[in-house]
TORKOL-4160 file (C-alpha; in steps of 0.2 Angstrom, whole numbers, padded with zeros to 4 digits, m for minus):
336
<pt num="1" X="0054" Y="0036" Z="m0182"/>
<pt num="2" X="0045" Y="0047" Z="m0170"/>
<pt num="3" X="0049" Y="0066" Z="m0170"/>
<pt num="4" X="0061" Y="0071" Z="m0156"/>
<pt num="5" X="0056" Y="0086" Z="m0146"/>
<pt num="6" X="0070" Y="0100" Z="m0146"/>
<pt num="7" X="0073" Y="0116" Z="m0137"/>
<pt num="8" X="0059" Y="0125" Z="m0127"/>
<pt num="9" X="0046" Y="0110" Z="m0133"/>
<pt num="10" X="0057" Y="0097" Z="m0124"/>
<pt num="11" X="0060" Y="0107" Z="m0109"/>
<pt num="12" X="0041" Y="0110" Z="m0106"/>
<pt num="13" X="0038" Y="0092" Z="m0110"/>
<pt num="14" X="0051" Y="0088" Z="m0095"/>
<pt num="15" X="0044" Y="0101" Z="m0084"/>
<pt num="16" X="0026" Y="0094" Z="m0086"/>
<pt num="17" X="0033" Y="0076" Z="m0083"/>
<pt num="18" X="0042" Y="0082" Z="m0067"/>
<pt num="19" X="0025" Y="0091" Z="m0061"/>
<pt num="20" X="0015" Y="0076" Z="m0065"/>
<pt num="21" X="0027" Y="0063" Z="m0056"/>
<pt num="22" X="0028" Y="0076" Z="m0041"/>
<pt num="23" X="0009" Y="0076" Z="m0040"/>
<pt num="24" X="0007" Y="0058" Z="m0041"/>
<pt num="25" X="0020" Y="0055" Z="m0028"/>
<pt num="26" X="0013" Y="0069" Z="m0016"/>
<pt num="27" X="m0005" Y="0060" Z="m0018"/>
<pt num="28" X="0002" Y="0043" Z="m0013"/>
<pt num="29" X="0012" Y="0050" Z="0002"/>
<pt num="30" X="m0004" Y="0059" Z="0007"/>
<pt num="31" X="m0013" Y="0042" Z="0006"/>
<pt num="32" X="0000" Y="0033" Z="0017"/>
<pt num="33" X="m0001" Y="0047" Z="0031"/>
<pt num="34" X="m0019" Y="0045" Z="0032"/>
<pt num="35" X="m0019" Y="0026" Z="0033"/>
<pt num="36" X="m0007" Y="0028" Z="0047"/>
<pt num="37" X="m0021" Y="0036" Z="0058"/>
<pt num="38" X="m0022" Y="0025" Z="0074"/>
<pt num="39" X="m0041" Y="0022" Z="0072"/>
<pt num="40" X="m0040" Y="0017" Z="0054"/>
<pt num="41" X="m0026" Y="0005" Z="0058"/>
<pt num="42" X="m0037" Y="m0002" Z="0073"/>
<pt num="43" X="m0051" Y="m0005" Z="0060"/>
<pt num="44" X="m0038" Y="m0014" Z="0049"/>
<pt num="45" X="m0031" Y="m0025" Z="0063"/>
<pt num="46" X="m0049" Y="m0029" Z="0071"/>
<pt num="47" X="m0055" Y="m0034" Z="0053"/>
<pt num="48" X="m0039" Y="m0043" Z="0046"/>
<pt num="49" X="m0029" Y="m0051" Z="0061"/>
<pt num="50" X="m0037" Y="m0064" Z="0072"/>
<pt num="51" X="m0028" Y="m0059" Z="0087"/>
<pt num="52" X="m0037" Y="m0042" Z="0087"/>
<pt num="53" X="m0055" Y="m0048" Z="0082"/>
<pt num="54" X="m0062" Y="m0047" Z="0099"/>
<pt num="55" X="m0054" Y="m0031" Z="0105"/>
<pt num="56" X="m0063" Y="m0013" Z="0106"/>
<pt num="57" X="m0057" Y="m0001" Z="0093"/>
<pt num="58" X="m0053" Y="0012" Z="0106"/>
<pt num="59" X="m0041" Y="m0002" Z="0115"/>
<pt num="60" X="m0033" Y="m0006" Z="0099"/>
<pt num="61" X="m0030" Y="0012" Z="0095"/>
<pt num="62" X="m0025" Y="0019" Z="0112"/>
<pt num="63" X="m0017" Y="0004" Z="0121"/>
<pt num="64" X="m0011" Y="m0009" Z="0108"/>
<pt num="65" X="m0002" Y="0002" Z="0093"/>
<pt num="66" X="0014" Y="0007" Z="0100"/>
<pt num="67" X="0022" Y="0023" Z="0096"/>
<pt num="68" X="0020" Y="0032" Z="0079"/>
<pt num="69" X="0017" Y="0022" Z="0064"/>
<pt num="70" X="0032" Y="0025" Z="0052"/>
<pt num="71" X="0027" Y="0031" Z="0035"/>
<pt num="72" X="0038" Y="0027" Z="0020"/>
<pt num="73" X="0054" Y="0027" Z="0032"/>
<pt num="74" X="0057" Y="0009" Z="0037"/>
<pt num="75" X="0067" Y="0000" Z="0022"/>
<pt num="76" X="0062" Y="m0016" Z="0015"/>
<pt num="77" X="0080" Y="m0020" Z="0008"/>
<pt num="78" X="0094" Y="m0016" Z="0020"/>
<pt num="79" X="0113" Y="m0020" Z="0018"/>
<pt num="80" X="0117" Y="m0011" Z="0035"/>
<pt num="81" X="0111" Y="m0019" Z="0051"/>
<pt num="82" X="0096" Y="m0009" Z="0058"/>
<pt num="83" X="0096" Y="m0002" Z="0075"/>
<pt num="84" X="0087" Y="m0010" Z="0091"/>
<pt num="85" X="0067" Y="m0011" Z="0087"/>
<pt num="86" X="0062" Y="0001" Z="0100"/>
<pt num="87" X="0071" Y="0015" Z="0090"/>
<pt num="88" X="0072" Y="0007" Z="0073"/>
<pt num="89" X="0085" Y="0014" Z="0060"/>
<pt num="90" X="0074" Y="0019" Z="0046"/>
<pt num="91" X="0086" Y="0026" Z="0034"/>
<pt num="92" X="0096" Y="0011" Z="0029"/>
<pt num="93" X="0097" Y="0009" Z="0010"/>
<pt num="94" X="0102" Y="m0005" Z="0000"/>
<pt num="95" X="0117" Y="m0002" Z="m0010"/>
<pt num="96" X="0111" Y="m0016" Z="m0023"/>
<pt num="97" X="0093" Y="m0014" Z="m0025"/>
<pt num="98" X="0090" Y="0005" Z="m0021"/>
<pt num="99" X="0078" Y="0012" Z="m0007"/>
<pt num="100" X="0061" Y="0002" Z="m0005"/>
<pt num="101" X="0051" Y="0007" Z="0010"/>
<pt num="102" X="0037" Y="m0001" Z="0019"/>
<pt num="103" X="0021" Y="0011" Z="0016"/>
<pt num="104" X="0016" Y="0010" Z="0035"/>
<pt num="105" X="0025" Y="0000" Z="0048"/>
<pt num="106" X="0021" Y="m0001" Z="0066"/>
<pt num="107" X="0021" Y="m0012" Z="0081"/>
<pt num="108" X="0006" Y="m0017" Z="0091"/>
<pt num="109" X="0003" Y="m0026" Z="0108"/>
<pt num="110" X="m0006" Y="m0043" Z="0107"/>
<pt num="111" X="m0022" Y="m0042" Z="0118"/>
<pt num="112" X="m0024" Y="m0055" Z="0132"/>
<pt num="113" X="m0007" Y="m0060" Z="0134"/>
<pt num="114" X="m0001" Y="m0065" Z="0151"/>
<pt num="115" X="0016" Y="m0057" Z="0145"/>
<pt num="116" X="0017" Y="m0041" Z="0136"/>
<pt num="117" X="0020" Y="m0047" Z="0118"/>
<pt num="118" X="0019" Y="m0036" Z="0102"/>
<pt num="119" X="0017" Y="m0040" Z="0083"/>
<pt num="120" X="0026" Y="m0031" Z="0069"/>
<pt num="121" X="0014" Y="m0026" Z="0055"/>
<pt num="122" X="0014" Y="m0016" Z="0039"/>
<pt num="123" X="0001" Y="m0010" Z="0028"/>
<pt num="124" X="0003" Y="m0006" Z="0010"/>
<pt num="125" X="m0008" Y="0002" Z="m0003"/>
<pt num="126" X="m0008" Y="m0005" Z="m0020"/>
<pt num="127" X="m0019" Y="0001" Z="m0035"/>
<pt num="128" X="m0019" Y="m0015" Z="m0046"/>
<pt num="129" X="m0021" Y="m0033" Z="m0040"/>
<pt num="130" X="m0010" Y="m0038" Z="m0055"/>
<pt num="131" X="0004" Y="m0026" Z="m0056"/>
<pt num="132" X="0015" Y="m0038" Z="m0066"/>
<pt num="133" X="0017" Y="m0050" Z="m0051"/>
<pt num="134" X="0006" Y="m0058" Z="m0038"/>
<pt num="135" X="0005" Y="m0046" Z="m0023"/>
<pt num="136" X="0002" Y="m0061" Z="m0012"/>
<pt num="137" X="0020" Y="m0066" Z="m0016"/>
<pt num="138" X="0026" Y="m0049" Z="m0013"/>
<pt num="139" X="0017" Y="m0049" Z="0004"/>
<pt num="140" X="0025" Y="m0065" Z="0009"/>
<pt num="141" X="0042" Y="m0057" Z="0004"/>
<pt num="142" X="0039" Y="m0041" Z="0015"/>
<pt num="143" X="0033" Y="m0053" Z="0029"/>
<pt num="144" X="0050" Y="m0063" Z="0028"/>
<pt num="145" X="0059" Y="m0047" Z="0028"/>
<pt num="146" X="0051" Y="m0042" Z="0044"/>
<pt num="147" X="0056" Y="m0059" Z="0051"/>
<pt num="148" X="0074" Y="m0059" Z="0045"/>
<pt num="149" X="0077" Y="m0041" Z="0051"/>
<pt num="150" X="0073" Y="m0046" Z="0069"/>
<pt num="151" X="0090" Y="m0054" Z="0071"/>
<pt num="152" X="0101" Y="m0043" Z="0080"/>
<pt num="153" X="0087" Y="m0032" Z="0085"/>
<pt num="154" X="0074" Y="m0043" Z="0094"/>
<pt num="155" X="0086" Y="m0058" Z="0096"/>
<pt num="156" X="0104" Y="m0063" Z="0094"/>
<pt num="157" X="0113" Y="m0079" Z="0093"/>
<pt num="158" X="0101" Y="m0094" Z="0095"/>
<pt num="159" X="0087" Y="m0085" Z="0104"/>
<pt num="160" X="0074" Y="m0089" Z="0091"/>
<pt num="161" X="0060" Y="m0091" Z="0105"/>
<pt num="162" X="0061" Y="m0073" Z="0105"/>
<pt num="163" X="0055" Y="m0071" Z="0086"/>
<pt num="164" X="0039" Y="m0060" Z="0085"/>
<pt num="165" X="0024" Y="m0063" Z="0074"/>
<pt num="166" X="0023" Y="m0053" Z="0058"/>
<pt num="167" X="0009" Y="m0047" Z="0046"/>
<pt num="168" X="0009" Y="m0038" Z="0029"/>
<pt num="169" X="m0009" Y="m0031" Z="0024"/>
<pt num="170" X="m0011" Y="m0026" Z="0006"/>
<pt num="171" X="m0025" Y="m0014" Z="0002"/>
<pt num="172" X="m0030" Y="m0015" Z="m0016"/>
<pt num="173" X="m0040" Y="0000" Z="m0022"/>
<pt num="174" X="m0044" Y="m0006" Z="m0040"/>
<pt num="175" X="m0044" Y="m0026" Z="m0041"/>
<pt num="176" X="m0052" Y="m0036" Z="m0054"/>
<pt num="177" X="m0071" Y="m0040" Z="m0052"/>
<pt num="178" X="m0070" Y="m0056" Z="m0045"/>
<pt num="179" X="m0060" Y="m0050" Z="m0030"/>
<pt num="180" X="m0069" Y="m0034" Z="m0026"/>
<pt num="181" X="m0076" Y="m0032" Z="m0009"/>
<pt num="182" X="m0066" Y="m0046" Z="m0003"/>
<pt num="183" X="m0054" Y="m0049" Z="0013"/>
<pt num="184" X="m0042" Y="m0064" Z="0011"/>
<pt num="185" X="m0029" Y="m0070" Z="0025"/>
<pt num="186" X="m0015" Y="m0082" Z="0021"/>
<pt num="187" X="m0006" Y="m0089" Z="0036"/>
<pt num="188" X="0004" Y="m0104" Z="0042"/>
<pt num="189" X="m0005" Y="m0120" Z="0049"/>
<pt num="190" X="0001" Y="m0137" Z="0056"/>
<pt num="191" X="m0003" Y="m0151" Z="0045"/>
<pt num="192" X="0000" Y="m0169" Z="0053"/>
<pt num="193" X="0006" Y="m0181" Z="0040"/>
<pt num="194" X="0009" Y="m0195" Z="0051"/>
<pt num="195" X="0004" Y="m0196" Z="0069"/>
<pt num="196" X="m0005" Y="m0183" Z="0080"/>
<pt num="197" X="0009" Y="m0172" Z="0087"/>
<pt num="198" X="0004" Y="m0155" Z="0092"/>
<pt num="199" X="0016" Y="m0140" Z="0093"/>
<pt num="200" X="0011" Y="m0124" Z="0102"/>
<pt num="201" X="0003" Y="m0113" Z="0088"/>
<pt num="202" X="0013" Y="m0097" Z="0094"/>
<pt num="203" X="0029" Y="m0106" Z="0088"/>
<pt num="204" X="0024" Y="m0108" Z="0070"/>
<pt num="205" X="0010" Y="m0095" Z="0067"/>
<pt num="206" X="0022" Y="m0082" Z="0064"/>
<pt num="207" X="0018" Y="m0075" Z="0047"/>
<pt num="208" X="0001" Y="m0068" Z="0040"/>
<pt num="209" X="m0002" Y="m0060" Z="0023"/>
<pt num="210" X="m0020" Y="m0052" Z="0020"/>
<pt num="211" X="m0026" Y="m0044" Z="0005"/>
<pt num="212" X="m0040" Y="m0031" Z="0006"/>
<pt num="213" X="m0049" Y="m0029" Z="m0011"/>
<pt num="214" X="m0061" Y="m0014" Z="m0012"/>
<pt num="215" X="m0075" Y="m0013" Z="m0023"/>
<pt num="216" X="m0087" Y="0000" Z="m0017"/>
<pt num="217" X="m0105" Y="0002" Z="m0018"/>
<pt num="218" X="m0115" Y="m0004" Z="m0033"/>
<pt num="219" X="m0106" Y="m0021" Z="m0036"/>
<pt num="220" X="m0121" Y="m0032" Z="m0040"/>
<pt num="221" X="m0112" Y="m0048" Z="m0037"/>
<pt num="222" X="m0105" Y="m0043" Z="m0019"/>
<pt num="223" X="m0113" Y="m0028" Z="m0014"/>
<pt num="224" X="m0120" Y="m0037" Z="0002"/>
<pt num="225" X="m0101" Y="m0037" Z="0008"/>
<pt num="226" X="m0099" Y="m0018" Z="0006"/>
<pt num="227" X="m0098" Y="m0015" Z="0025"/>
<pt num="228" X="m0087" Y="m0013" Z="0039"/>
<pt num="229" X="m0068" Y="m0011" Z="0034"/>
<pt num="230" X="m0073" Y="m0013" Z="0015"/>
<pt num="231" X="m0085" Y="0001" Z="0017"/>
<pt num="232" X="m0073" Y="0013" Z="0028"/>
<pt num="233" X="m0059" Y="0011" Z="0016"/>
<pt num="234" X="m0070" Y="0012" Z="0001"/>
<pt num="235" X="m0076" Y="0029" Z="0006"/>
<pt num="236" X="m0059" Y="0035" Z="0011"/>
<pt num="237" X="m0052" Y="0032" Z="m0007"/>
<pt num="238" X="m0067" Y="0035" Z="m0017"/>
<pt num="239" X="m0064" Y="0049" Z="m0030"/>
<pt num="240" X="m0083" Y="0052" Z="m0030"/>
<pt num="241" X="m0086" Y="0056" Z="m0012"/>
<pt num="242" X="m0083" Y="0073" Z="m0006"/>
<pt num="243" X="m0071" Y="0078" Z="0009"/>
<pt num="244" X="m0085" Y="0083" Z="0021"/>
<pt num="245" X="m0095" Y="0067" Z="0017"/>
<pt num="246" X="m0079" Y="0057" Z="0020"/>
<pt num="247" X="m0076" Y="0065" Z="0037"/>
<pt num="248" X="m0094" Y="0063" Z="0042"/>
<pt num="249" X="m0096" Y="0045" Z="0037"/>
<pt num="250" X="m0079" Y="0040" Z="0045"/>
<pt num="251" X="m0084" Y="0049" Z="0062"/>
<pt num="252" X="m0103" Y="0045" Z="0063"/>
<pt num="253" X="m0102" Y="0027" Z="0056"/>
<pt num="254" X="m0085" Y="0021" Z="0060"/>
<pt num="255" X="m0081" Y="0030" Z="0076"/>
<pt num="256" X="m0065" Y="0037" Z="0070"/>
<pt num="257" X="m0062" Y="0054" Z="0079"/>
<pt num="258" X="m0059" Y="0068" Z="0066"/>
<pt num="259" X="m0044" Y="0076" Z="0074"/>
<pt num="260" X="m0036" Y="0091" Z="0065"/>
<pt num="261" X="m0023" Y="0080" Z="0058"/>
<pt num="262" X="m0034" Y="0068" Z="0051"/>
<pt num="263" X="m0045" Y="0081" Z="0043"/>
<pt num="264" X="m0031" Y="0090" Z="0035"/>
<pt num="265" X="m0025" Y="0074" Z="0029"/>
<pt num="266" X="m0041" Y="0069" Z="0021"/>
<pt num="267" X="m0043" Y="0086" Z="0013"/>
<pt num="268" X="m0025" Y="0086" Z="0006"/>
<pt num="269" X="m0028" Y="0068" Z="m0001"/>
<pt num="270" X="m0043" Y="0074" Z="m0010"/>
<pt num="271" X="m0036" Y="0090" Z="m0016"/>
<pt num="272" X="m0020" Y="0081" Z="m0023"/>
<pt num="273" X="m0031" Y="0067" Z="m0031"/>
<pt num="274" X="m0041" Y="0082" Z="m0040"/>
<pt num="275" X="m0025" Y="0090" Z="m0044"/>
<pt num="276" X="m0017" Y="0075" Z="m0053"/>
<pt num="277" X="m0033" Y="0073" Z="m0063"/>
<pt num="278" X="m0034" Y="0091" Z="m0068"/>
<pt num="279" X="m0016" Y="0092" Z="m0072"/>
<pt num="280" X="m0018" Y="0076" Z="m0084"/>
<pt num="281" X="m0033" Y="0084" Z="m0092"/>
<pt num="282" X="m0024" Y="0101" Z="m0094"/>
<pt num="283" X="m0008" Y="0093" Z="m0101"/>
<pt num="284" X="m0019" Y="0083" Z="m0113"/>
<pt num="285" X="m0026" Y="0098" Z="m0121"/>
<pt num="286" X="m0009" Y="0107" Z="m0121"/>
<pt num="287" X="0002" Y="0093" Z="m0129"/>
<pt num="288" X="m0011" Y="0082" Z="m0137"/>
<pt num="289" X="m0023" Y="0069" Z="m0129"/>
<pt num="290" X="m0009" Y="0056" Z="m0127"/>
<pt num="291" X="0003" Y="0067" Z="m0118"/>
<pt num="292" X="m0003" Y="0064" Z="m0100"/>
<pt num="293" X="m0003" Y="0045" Z="m0103"/>
<pt num="294" X="0015" Y="0045" Z="m0110"/>
<pt num="295" X="0019" Y="0056" Z="m0094"/>
<pt num="296" X="0012" Y="0043" Z="m0083"/>
<pt num="297" X="0020" Y="0028" Z="m0091"/>
<pt num="298" X="0037" Y="0036" Z="m0092"/>
<pt num="299" X="0035" Y="0041" Z="m0073"/>
<pt num="300" X="0030" Y="0023" Z="m0068"/>
<pt num="301" X="0044" Y="0016" Z="m0078"/>
<pt num="302" X="0057" Y="0027" Z="m0069"/>
<pt num="303" X="0050" Y="0026" Z="m0051"/>
<pt num="304" X="0044" Y="0008" Z="m0051"/>
<pt num="305" X="0056" Y="0000" Z="m0063"/>
<pt num="306" X="0043" Y="m0008" Z="m0073"/>
<pt num="307" X="0043" Y="m0013" Z="m0091"/>
<pt num="308" X="0033" Y="m0002" Z="m0103"/>
<pt num="309" X="0020" Y="m0016" Z="m0105"/>
<pt num="310" X="0018" Y="m0018" Z="m0087"/>
<pt num="311" X="0014" Y="0001" Z="m0086"/>
<pt num="312" X="0002" Y="0000" Z="m0099"/>
<pt num="313" X="m0007" Y="m0015" Z="m0092"/>
<pt num="314" X="m0008" Y="m0006" Z="m0075"/>
<pt num="315" X="m0017" Y="0010" Z="m0084"/>
<pt num="316" X="m0027" Y="m0001" Z="m0094"/>
<pt num="317" X="m0021" Y="0006" Z="m0111"/>
<pt num="318" X="m0031" Y="m0001" Z="m0126"/>
<pt num="319" X="m0021" Y="m0013" Z="m0137"/>
<pt num="320" X="m0025" Y="m0002" Z="m0152"/>
<pt num="321" X="m0017" Y="0014" Z="m0145"/>
<pt num="322" X="0000" Y="0005" Z="m0138"/>
<pt num="323" X="0010" Y="0005" Z="m0153"/>
<pt num="324" X="0009" Y="0024" Z="m0156"/>
<pt num="325" X="0012" Y="0028" Z="m0138"/>
<pt num="326" X="0027" Y="0016" Z="m0138"/>
<pt num="327" X="0034" Y="0026" Z="m0152"/>
<pt num="328" X="0031" Y="0042" Z="m0142"/>
<pt num="329" X="0039" Y="0035" Z="m0126"/>
<pt num="330" X="0053" Y="0027" Z="m0134"/>
<pt num="331" X="0057" Y="0039" Z="m0148"/>
<pt num="332" X="0058" Y="0026" Z="m0162"/>
<pt num="333" X="0047" Y="0015" Z="m0173"/>
<pt num="334" X="0039" Y="0001" Z="m0165"/>
<pt num="335" X="0036" Y="m0015" Z="m0175"/>
<pt num="336" X="0021" Y="m0026" Z="m0172"/>
């Protein structure tokens, strides 16, 4: 039976867990705000969504992306009918599944259309490619939600001709080796089983899911692919690149204007990342080398609703350490 903490020791442990959770959530939110920069989104659209391949970055950023992208506001699940798309109700909360929001959600006009038509998109940041489920399936679910929520907002009754195309783009910062430095797109295609009937592509090509798996410089098998969007995002999310170098690379190599807001966002993201790391080291020394790991696992279980094994898989905890850590987390002996 693991020893239960009492009194001030338990209060300190709880305070450390709360601080760690707060730091992790602050870093996550800072990353999302940087991702929502119009020029970073323009790079993502140009590299991932075929309708934007031939458009200039400036045109995508200034003319295509509409309004201000929503960061952690638009709900994935919603029991209440949302407001009209031009002024989305972003505070709806599902009473059955809890609040889950899109990381970044926005609309963008499709270039070269005779009639102004926009697309609904969302961009998600994910650490692991296998977080206990296939992220491609989650991407399809998110895209499906963006399709279904158009009823009563974009169209009513049987006005299905008004449906807008949707895309869900998933950026994985720590994928397995075989997926590093890769961009993969999944979409709907016509397949004639009998005959040669042809449907207008815009009537069925309504859902796109893209995975962007970063890898960074130095991957021997796919280093030649470390370019364009993959390099831009690799530099942005790198733990080894200093803020000034990040800002210089984004501006000089990728043409991203360094506004005061973006500069502050990058600096804040880097500071929070270092703060989370430093706190883990400090807590580990103060409470024992396993304390920070226990705190991270508990935070993930509470905030994400994952099982203890899914959390340990995500953190790459060695098999020989899991039994003792489970006892600390669960407060009881664990059979193996």
